[in-house]
PALO-677065 format. One line per 10 residues: their letters; for each residue x, y, z of N, C-alpha, C, CB. Coordinates in nm, 4 decimals. Glycine has a CB too. Example, Ala and Ser with C-alpha at 12.3 -4.5 7.8 and 13.67 -1.06 7.14 Angstrom:
BEGIN
as) 1.3190,-0.5690,0.7800,1.2300,-0.4500,0.7800,1.3200,-0.3300,0.7800,1.1308,-0.4473,0.9046 | 1.2850,-0.2250,0.7080,1.3670,-0.1060,0.7140,1.2900,0.0030,0.7870,1.4084,-0.0598,0.5725
//
This chain:
BEGIN
mktiitatvi) -0.2433,3.9355,-4.8675,-0.1656,3.8296,-4.9251,-0.2377,3.7716,-5.0483,-0.1389,3.7208,-4.8205 | -0.3699,3.7501,-5.0334,-0.4453,3.6975,-5.1474,-0.4417,3.7954,-5.2638,-0.5909,3.6682,-5.1073 | -0.4459,3.9209,-5.2358,-0.4435,4.0209,-5.3435,-0.3083,4.0204,-5.4153,-0.4730,4.1619,-5.2871 | -0.2002,3.9973,-5.3429,-0.0681,3.9930,-5.4060,-0.0573,3.8703,-5.4946,0.0440,3.9926,-5.2998 | -0.1053,3.7559,-5.4466,-0.1020,3.6320,-5.5256,-0.1910,3.6457,-5.6474,-0.1462,3.5109,-5.4405 | -0.3089,3.7031,-5.6286,-0.4009,3.7238,-5.7392,-0.3409,3.8197,-5.8422,-0.5349,3.7777,-5.6876 | -0.2797,3.9231,-5.7956,-0.2175,4.0210,-5.8862,-0.1010,3.9574,-5.9619,-0.1684,4.1450,-5.8073 | -0.0245,3.8730,-5.8924,0.0885,3.8036,-5.9571,0.0379,3.7068,-6.0641,0.1732,3.7271,-5.8518 | -0.0670,3.6322,-6.0309,-0.1242,3.5371,-6.1269,-0.1803,3.6100,-6.2483,-0.2343,3.4528,-6.0604 | -0.2508,3.7191,-6.2247,-0.3084,3.7965,-6.3361,-0.1965,3.8555,-6.4211,-0.4017,3.9098,-6.2831
laaslfpaaa) -0.0932,3.9083,-6.3572,0.0204,3.9637,-6.4307,0.0918,3.8558,-6.5104,0.1182,4.0313,-6.3349 | 0.1140,3.7400,-6.4529,0.1785,3.6292,-6.5242,0.0915,3.5816,-6.6397,0.2073,3.5126,-6.4282 | -0.0397,3.5752,-6.6177,-0.1296,3.5319,-6.7243,-0.1350,3.6333,-6.8373,-0.2693,3.5083,-6.6692 | -0.1236,3.7598,-6.8046,-0.1281,3.8617,-6.9102,0.0020,3.8669,-6.9890,-0.1575,3.9990,-6.8502 | 0.1125,3.8291,-6.9280,0.2415,3.8296,-6.9984,0.2648,3.7029,-7.0804,0.3543,3.8463,-6.8987 | 0.1964,3.5958,-7.0486,0.2153,3.4688,-7.1184,0.1820,3.4779,-7.2678,0.1296,3.3618,-7.0537 | 0.0670,3.5339,-7.3100,0.0382,3.5441,-7.4543,0.1389,3.6356,-7.5258,-0.1054,3.5972,-7.4763 | 0.1865,3.7394,-7.4578,0.2832,3.8288,-7.5215,0.4147,3.7568,-7.5445,0.3057,3.9543,-7.4362 | 0.4551,3.6729,-7.4515,0.5791,3.5961,-7.4666,0.5652,3.4924,-7.5763,0.6171,3.5280,-7.3347 | 0.4480,3.4336,-7.5884,0.4256,3.3307,-7.6886,0.4259,3.3926,-7.8298,0.2919,3.2572,-7.6614
saqtnpemek) 0.3696,3.5104,-7.8442,0.3650,3.5721,-7.9761,0.4977,3.6378,-8.0119,0.2531,3.6747,-7.9821 | 0.5858,3.6581,-7.9167,0.7155,3.7206,-7.9445,0.8130,3.6237,-8.0061,0.7746,3.7777,-7.8182 | 0.7853,3.4939,-7.9987,0.8749,3.3965,-8.0605,0.8672,3.4090,-8.2125,0.8393,3.2521,-8.0154 | 0.9837,3.4059,-8.2762,0.9858,3.4219,-8.4216,0.9551,3.2907,-8.4909,1.1212,3.4752,-8.4680 | 0.8822,3.3004,-8.5959,0.8494,3.1858,-8.6781,0.9645,3.1671,-8.7780,0.7108,3.2052,-8.7512 | 1.0220,3.0470,-8.7909,1.1346,3.0300,-8.8836,1.0942,3.0516,-9.0299,1.1943,2.8907,-8.8674 | 0.9667,3.0424,-9.0627,0.9233,3.0616,-9.2010,0.8852,3.2067,-9.2288,0.8054,2.9705,-9.2321 | 0.9051,3.2935,-9.1310,0.8664,3.4335,-9.1477,0.9603,3.5007,-9.2480,0.8689,3.5085,-9.0111 | 0.9029,3.5795,-9.3342,0.9820,3.6523,-9.4339,1.0556,3.7672,-9.3672,0.8921,3.7051,-9.5484 | 1.1802,3.7852,-9.4063,1.2604,3.8933,-9.3504,1.2949,3.9899,-9.4615,1.3886,3.8393,-9.2819
mtityrapld) 1.2843,4.1170,-9.4315,1.3161,4.2198,-9.5301,1.4371,4.2992,-9.4824,1.1946,4.3138,-9.5541 | 1.5245,4.3315,-9.5758,1.6375,4.4183,-9.5454,1.6106,4.5514,-9.6101,1.7725,4.3577,-9.5945 | 1.6195,4.6569,-9.5343,1.5942,4.7906,-9.5877,1.7252,4.8656,-9.5916,1.4887,4.8672,-9.5028 | 1.7552,4.9187,-9.7075,1.8764,4.9985,-9.7242,1.8339,5.1422,-9.7465,1.9646,4.9463,-9.8427 | 1.8824,5.2298,-9.6636,1.8516,5.3708,-9.6792,1.9555,5.4330,-9.7694,1.8465,5.4430,-9.5427 | 1.9090,5.5143,-9.8635,1.9993,5.5795,-9.9585,1.9856,5.7294,-9.9493,1.9715,5.5328,-10.1013 | 2.0932,5.7938,-9.9915,2.0878,5.9399,-10.0022,1.9993,5.9756,-10.1218,2.2322,6.0017,-10.0178 | 1.9393,6.0916,-10.1243,1.8526,6.1286,-10.2363,1.9208,6.1210,-10.3728,1.8009,6.2672,-10.2152 | 2.0466,6.1599,-10.3805,2.1202,6.1542,-10.5088,2.1408,6.0094,-10.5521,2.2576,6.2261,-10.4968 | 2.1781,5.9235,-10.4577,2.1965,5.7810,-10.4901,2.0665,5.7199,-10.5376,2.2493,5.7033,-10.3683
yalyqytiel) 1.9572,5.7536,-10.4733,1.8266,5.6983,-10.5128,1.7866,5.7504,-10.6510,1.7176,5.7348,-10.4079 | 1.8135,5.8756,-10.6793,1.7810,5.9328,-10.8110,1.8639,5.8648,-10.9204,1.8063,6.0864,-10.8119 | 1.9921,5.8421,-10.8944,2.0752,5.7702,-10.9913,2.0271,5.6259,-11.0109,2.2216,5.7707,-10.9458 | 1.9882,5.5636,-10.9023,1.9359,5.4272,-10.9104,1.8083,5.4232,-10.9969,1.9066,5.3721,-10.7681 | 1.7153,5.5143,-10.9700,1.5909,5.5193,-11.0482,1.6216,5.5467,-11.1952,1.4954,5.6279,-10.9924 | 1.7127,5.6404,-11.2232,1.7467,5.6728,-11.3612,1.8066,5.5514,-11.4312,1.8444,5.7912,-11.3663 | 1.8945,5.4806,-11.3622,1.9572,5.3613,-11.4218,1.8530,5.2551,-11.4516,2.0653,5.3038,-11.3282 | 1.7623,5.2314,-11.3586,1.6576,5.1305,-11.3791,1.5683,5.1693,-11.4979,1.5719,5.1141,-11.2503 | 1.5288,5.2956,-11.5064,1.4450,5.3406,-11.6173,1.5199,5.3298,-11.7503,1.3987,5.4854,-11.5940 | 1.6480,5.3660,-11.7491,1.7282,5.3589,-11.8720,1.7433,5.2151,-11.9191,1.8665,5.4214,-11.8498
lghyrseiqs) 1.7700,5.1238,-11.8261,1.7835,4.9827,-11.8624,1.6510,4.9258,-11.9117,1.8343,4.9014,-11.7429 | 1.5415,4.9649,-11.8516,1.4114,4.9197,-11.8987,1.3811,4.9681,-12.0376,1.3041,4.9647,-11.8056 | 1.4121,5.0946,-12.0639,1.3916,5.1504,-12.1979,1.4792,5.0782,-12.2996,1.4220,5.3015,-12.1991 | 1.6047,5.0541,-12.2633,1.6987,4.9836,-12.3524,1.6494,4.8426,-12.3820,1.8397,4.9780,-12.2896 | 1.6008,4.7744,-12.2789,1.5501,4.6371,-12.2961,1.4304,4.6355,-12.3913,1.5100,4.5760,-12.1590 | 1.3396,4.7321,-12.3757,1.2226,4.7373,-12.4644,1.2616,4.7725,-12.6067,1.1213,4.8383,-12.4127 | 1.3635,4.8584,-12.6233,1.4140,4.8923,-12.7579,1.4720,4.7695,-12.8257,1.5210,5.0034,-12.7501 | 1.5494,4.6911,-12.7527,1.6086,4.5702,-12.8086,1.5009,4.4719,-12.8476,1.7050,4.5063,-12.7095 | 1.3997,4.4535,-12.7626,1.2911,4.3619,-12.7951,1.2153,4.4095,-12.9198,1.1947,4.3488,-12.6756 | 1.1908,4.5360,-12.9295,1.1228,4.5913,-13.0455,1.2083,4.5750,-13.1714,1.0895,4.7392,-13.0222
siyhqakhns) 1.3376,4.5984,-13.1577,1.4292,4.5833,-13.2711,1.4328,4.4386,-13.3194,1.5705,4.6295,-13.2325 | 1.4359,4.3455,-13.2270,1.4368,4.2038,-13.2640,1.3081,4.1681,-13.3381,1.4532,4.1145,-13.1384 | 1.1964,4.2197,-13.2888,1.0666,4.1922,-13.3532,1.0650,4.2454,-13.4958,0.9509,4.2551,-13.2722 | 1.1067,4.3727,-13.5138,1.1039,4.4337,-13.6463,1.2032,4.3665,-13.7414,1.1344,4.5828,-13.6360 | 1.3189,4.3278,-13.6915,1.4181,4.2607,-13.7735,1.3665,4.1232,-13.8166,1.5512,4.2474,-13.6972 | 1.3039,4.0506,-13.7277,1.2492,3.9173,-13.7621,1.1363,3.9320,-13.8638,1.1973,3.8435,-13.6341 | 1.0515,4.0333,-13.8456,0.9442,4.0568,-13.9416,0.9986,4.0914,-14.0794,0.8534,4.1680,-13.8926 | 1.1008,4.1774,-14.0831,1.1634,4.2156,-14.2100,1.2274,4.0947,-14.2785,1.2690,4.3251,-14.1867 | 1.2992,4.0129,-14.2002,1.3641,3.8950,-14.2569,1.2610,3.7951,-14.3092,1.4537,3.8282,-14.1521 | 1.1527,3.7757,-14.2373,1.0471,3.6845,-14.2841,0.9841,3.7351,-14.4131,0.9387,3.6675,-14.1762
hamakafnrs) 0.9626,3.8659,-14.4187,0.9049,3.9251,-14.5395,0.9998,3.9081,-14.6573,0.8736,4.0743,-14.5174 | 1.1302,3.9301,-14.6350,1.2279,3.9141,-14.7425,1.2346,3.7686,-14.7887,1.3667,3.9615,-14.6964 | 1.2283,3.6742,-14.6959,1.2314,3.5330,-14.7351,1.1057,3.4965,-14.8147,1.2441,3.4423,-14.6103 | 0.9918,3.5501,-14.7741,0.8663,3.5221,-14.8470,0.8733,3.5772,-14.9875,0.7450,3.5820,-14.7733 | 0.9288,3.6978,-15.0049,0.9438,3.7548,-15.1382,1.0345,3.6692,-15.2249,0.9984,3.8964,-15.1296 | 1.1493,3.6271,-15.1672,1.2424,3.5455,-15.2430,1.1782,3.4109,-15.2793,1.3722,3.5239,-15.1629 | 1.1036,3.3546,-15.1892,1.0362,3.2274,-15.2168,0.9336,3.2441,-15.3276,0.9686,3.1732,-15.0899 | 0.8544,3.3521,-15.3204,0.7536,3.3745,-15.4243,0.8171,3.3963,-15.5610,0.6667,3.4943,-15.3883 | 0.9283,3.4676,-15.5655,0.9982,3.4868,-15.6937,1.0476,3.3548,-15.7497,1.1161,3.5831,-15.6770 | 1.1033,3.2692,-15.6617,1.1534,3.1416,-15.7097,1.0373,3.0514,-15.7545,1.2366,3.0724,-15.6002
qthkmteiaa) 0.9247,3.0577,-15.6836,0.8086,2.9777,-15.7233,0.7513,3.0263,-15.8564,0.7003,2.9828,-15.6141 | 0.7485,3.1554,-15.8781,0.6998,3.2104,-16.0049,0.7889,3.1663,-16.1190,0.6931,3.3637,-15.9992 | 0.9192,3.1692,-16.0940,1.0160,3.1259,-16.1963,0.9961,2.9776,-16.2276,1.1623,3.1520,-16.1489 | 0.9761,2.8954,-16.1237,0.9548,2.7513,-16.1445,0.8228,2.7282,-16.2183,0.9549,2.6752,-16.0086 | 0.7195,2.8062,-16.1845,0.5896,2.7875,-16.2518,0.6006,2.8212,-16.4003,0.4805,2.8755,-16.1854 | 0.6773,2.9239,-16.4351,0.6940,2.9556,-16.5782,0.7715,2.8460,-16.6482,0.7660,3.0908,-16.5967 | 0.8674,2.7859,-16.5787,0.9420,2.6736,-16.6385,0.8497,2.5554,-16.6594,1.0619,2.6325,-16.5495 | 0.7641,2.5281,-16.5620,0.6709,2.4150,-16.5744,0.5728,2.4427,-16.6885,0.5938,2.3906,-16.4401 | 0.5245,2.5648,-16.6982,0.4289,2.5990,-16.8043,0.4953,2.5891,-16.9413,0.3721,2.7411,-16.7827 | 0.6236,2.6160,-16.9490,0.6921,2.6101,-17.0781,0.7334,2.4678,-17.1159,0.8144,2.6996,-17.0757
mptekslspe) 0.7319,2.3767,-17.0214,0.7707,2.2387,-17.0512,0.6659,2.1726,-17.1410,0.7886,2.1576,-16.9204 | 0.7107,2.0923,-17.2325,0.6135,2.0229,-17.3174,0.5327,1.9210,-17.2374,0.6847,1.9533,-17.4338 | 0.4071,1.9108,-17.2660,0.3204,1.8175,-17.1966,0.3113,1.6886,-17.2766,0.1805,1.8783,-17.1741 | 0.2459,1.5915,-17.2208,0.2329,1.4607,-17.2866,0.1487,1.4729,-17.4124,0.1703,1.3571,-17.1909 | 0.0486,1.5581,-17.4103,-0.0363,1.5757,-17.5292,0.0413,1.6399,-17.6431,-0.1593,1.6612,-17.4954 | 0.1265,1.7345,-17.6104,0.1994,1.8017,-17.7181,0.3073,1.7133,-17.7767,0.2608,1.9306,-17.6678 | 0.3466,1.6065,-17.7045,0.4492,1.5156,-17.7550,0.3888,1.3991,-17.8326,0.5333,1.4628,-17.6402 | 0.2596,1.3800,-17.8246,0.1985,1.2653,-17.8929,0.2002,1.2875,-18.0446,0.0525,1.2428,-17.8429 | 0.2168,1.1806,-18.1243,0.2280,1.1932,-18.2703,0.0979,1.2272,-18.3394,0.2809,1.0667,-18.3276 | -0.0136,1.2303,-18.2741,-0.1398,1.2557,-18.3386,-0.1457,1.3889,-18.3925,-0.2503,1.2354,-18.2490
//
């Protein structure tokens, strides 16, 4: 009788930690796994790579276009400043207007 009670207590004690750890934590992250056929996965990979390449091309194009536009504006500004400087140099100064 004592051996049955002891065995029951030991069995209950050994199952208690397993039951406690089996409870789910509400903050536990859950993952959903979707299995795909090989063809579907290949198309998915191809689409992702194509979109990534397209995105990098657009970013590169925007960078080069902005650089080109900035360079064109700088050239236009320099030309206008050169033109203004020649006008200022051609303007009569106070010394050249004095009657002396």
